[in-house]
N, C-alpha and C positions, 0 to 999 in steps of 0.2 A: 407254449399252445401245440395240441397235438392236433390229427391230421381231422381226428372226428370233430372237432371245435370249427375246422374251416368250411364245414359242408352245408349248405345250404337248406333250410326246413324243407322236409319235402311235401310234396302237395298233396291234398285228398285224393285216394283214387276214386271217391265218389262225387267231387266234386262240392259238400255241402260244408257251410259255415262254417269255420274252425273258433275254437273257445281255447285259450290259453290254459284255462285253470278249470277243474269241476266247478270247481263255485260260481266262477261266473259263466258257466254252460247252466248251472238251474238256477241263477236267477234269470236268464234268459229265457228258460224254459217258462217259470212261472211267470214273468210278464208276458208273454203268448199268452197262455192259460188265460191270465185276467184280461187281457186285449181282447180277446174272442167271446170271453162271457158276457163283457162288458157291450162286446158289438149283438149279442145275443143269437150267438153263433160257436158253442161252447164246445171244446173239444173232451171227447167222453174215452179215447183210445188211453192205451196206458202208453205213458209217456216215460222217457228215460236217458239219462246222460250217459255217453261211454266212451273210452280212449279209444285212439283209433289208432293205426301202424305209421301217418303221418305225425304223429308226437302232440295231438291236440286231443280235444273233446270235443263228440258234437252231441246235438239232442235228434234224437229219434223216437218214432213210435211204433206201434205194434198193434195187429189185428184185435188184439185182444179188447176187450170192452171194459173199463172201471167201472163196476156196478155201483161202489159206493160213489161215484161222483155223479151219477144218475139219478140215483136217491136223493141226492141231495138238492138236486136242479129241479126236480120232478116236483118235492116238499115245499121247494121256497115260491116255486107258480103256482 
């Protein structure tokens, strides 16, 4: 066992929810989008998954608006 194997995983500096894999983070992001749309309060900002210095993955959003999603919501109503 090397010295780096004994080191505990680092905590995220931003205290966000940590996911072990990118797929797990994407599944959580899509579940959040579905849940919010079902509640009638959809998320229209651009959502993305990114790797962090803590060794995990996080879900984030930007200030940019996903206009395709806005168009899909407005035409559905």
